[in-house]
N, C-alpha and C positions, 0 to 999 in steps of 0.2 A: 416492628411494623406489622406483624401478623395478627396480633391481639387488638384489633381495632374496636372501638365502641360502634354501636349501630349508627350514631350520628356521623362519625368519621368515615365509615364505610360508605354511607349514602353520599357523602360529600365527594369522595373519590369516584364513585359511580357516576355522579353528575359531571365531573370534570373529564373523565376518560372513556365513558361508555360509548361515545361516538367515534373514537379514534380508530383509524385503519392504517395509518402510516406513522411509524415510530422512527424518529430521527435522533441520532446520538453524535455528540462530539466525541473525539477520541482521547486526547491527552488530558490526564487528570480527571477523566470522567469515566471511561471504561476500565481504568486502573486507578488505584488511589494515589493522590499526590504525595502521600507519605513514602512511597517507594522511591521517590526522587529520580525517576527515569528522565523526566523532562529537565531536571536540573543539569544533567549531562549535556543535553542539547543547548540549554541556556548558556552554559560555560563555554561550549564550542562557538556559540554566536559571539560571545564577548571576544574570544581570541580571533575570530574572523574579522571583527571590527577593528581590533588592534592592528592586525596585519594590513588591513585596507587603508587605515588612516594614520598609522604610526603613532597613535595615542597611547598613553599609559593604560595599564589595566583598569584603573579607577575611572579615568576619563572615558575610555571605550565603553565601559559598563553603563555610565550615565547616558551616553549617546545611544547605546543599544536600547536601553529601557525607554528613552524618549521616542525612538522610532516605533517601538512596540506600542507605546501608549497612544501616539499621535496617528499612526498609519494602520493600526490593526495587527501588524506583524513587523518584526524587525526586517524581514525580507522585503516587504513592500516599501519600507522606508529607505532601505539601501537601493532598491531598484529606482525609486523616485529621485533620490538625492545623489546617488553615485553611479547609476546605470550599470549595476553589476549583472553578471550572468546568473540567473536564478537556479539553473541546473547545477552549476559549480557550488553555489551556496548550499543547496539542499543535500548534495552528496557529502559535503564537508561536515555540516552540522549534525547529520544523522549517522555519522560513524561512531556508534555508541555500543555499549554492552547492555543487552536486553535481559540479562539474567535476573535482574531485580524484580521483573514482572512475573508474578506467580500465576499458575493456572487458577481459574476462578469458576469452578463448575456450577456453583450456586447462581452466579450472575448469568452465565451462559444458559442455564435452564430457565431462568426467569425471563430472559429476552426471548428465547425459543417459544415460551408459552404465550407470548403476546399475539393477539389476533391481528393478522395483516402483515404488511411489508415492513421490513427493517432496513434502515440506511445509516451510513456514517457521513457526516458533513464535517470535514476537518481542514484546518488551515496548514496541516502537515501534508506530506506527499504520500503517494500510494505505497511505495516500498516500506516506509516507516509504519504505515497503518497495518500492512500485512504482517510485518514482524511482530507488532504488538498483539494482533489477533491470534497469531500462531502460538504466542505465549499463554494467553488467557484461555485459548481453546475455542475461539469463535470465529475462525476464518470461513466457516460454511454458513454463517447465520444471515449475512447482510446481502441484500439484492445488489447494492452498489456502494463503493466508497467514492464519494464526491470530494476530490482533494483539491489542493491549491492550484494544480494545473488545470483542472476542470473549471475552476473559478477564473482562469486566465490571470492568476496572481493578484486578483483583487479580493482580499480575504474578508471573512466576518470580522467586524460587525457591519461591513458595508452592505447596503441593501442589494446591490448587484449580485453578490455571492449567493444570497438566498433566492433571489428571482431566477437566476440561471438553474439552480438546483431544482426548484419546484416546477419550473416549465419543463425541464428535461424529463422528469419522471412523472409528469402529469398528476402532481399532488395537489389536492384541495387542502389548502392550509386550515380550513375550518374543520377538517377531519384528521388533523395531524398533531403530534406532540413533539416538542424539542427538549433534549436534555443537554445541558452544558455546564461546565464549572465556572464560566465567567458570566456574570450577570449582564454585562454590556452586550454579550452575544445573544441575549434573549429579548432584546428590545424590538428588533424587527420581527422575530417570530410572533411576539405578542401583538404587534401592530397589524399583522396580516391575518391573525385569527387562530394561531396555534396555541395549544396548551403548553406552558413552559414550566421546566423543572430545573432548578439550580442544584448541582451536585457539589457540596462543599467538603473541605478537608476537616472541618470541625474547628471550634473556637480556640483549641489549644495548639493548633499547628503553627509552628515557627520554623523558618529556614532562612539562613543568612542570604541566600540568593533570591529570596522572594520578598519583594517590597509589599507593604501593607496594602496598597491600592490594587495590586494584582490579585489578591484573594477575593476582592469584590463581593463581600457578604451581601446577601439579598437586600435589596432596597427598591421600592417603587412598585407600582401596580403591574409592571411587565414580568415580574417573577411571581408566578402563581403558586408554586410549591417549592419547598427546600428539603433536601435530604442529605445526611452524611453517609447513608447506607443505600446505594442504588439497588442492589439485589433485594434488600428487604422491602424497599419502596415498591418495586415492581411486583414482588410476590403478593403484596397487600392489595394490589388492584383487583377489583371484582372481575 
């Protein structure tokens, strides 16, 4: 990403030269999907659904993924359809081992070099975000972690999650950029005027816990840029 042609460099300058607020998703964006951290959470969610519904693992898995697909998060689906306690759910599914997330000084340096404010907008909770940031070395970088509680449990990709975040921090979406691994989470940012970047795991990524639709390869005009290497992409920005 550093050896750009003059044309590519000019294109990036046009896309990002006006950006003063940088908004990042957390899971599978600030750390690679290949470290399989979220796979632990995903498995915990399946077991949570099993205990709640008395379904088999396979049937609970199907239901969990359906809630995730239809409601934005499994939590939102469970709150809507089963009236569960969100705090109990979050503490249960985030009881994981974070050691698979390695320090990432190149990414931290690239984010630190960006001009303006930096934020995290995540469907996870604050404790989980802080644990991840401590592992990658970036717990000092971000002005605020806007988490699922800040969203009042209405997650991305719902418009309300973004509106609350933008209003709270006085962000002009026309001067902001959004980075997310899920293309569906970039639709609203595109609609409100943000520059959008999808961070992908790469075409060769395969995992038995990840359905093909979850990978959401870039499609449509709402995805302005795509990268498999967030640190390299950021370093390449003029």
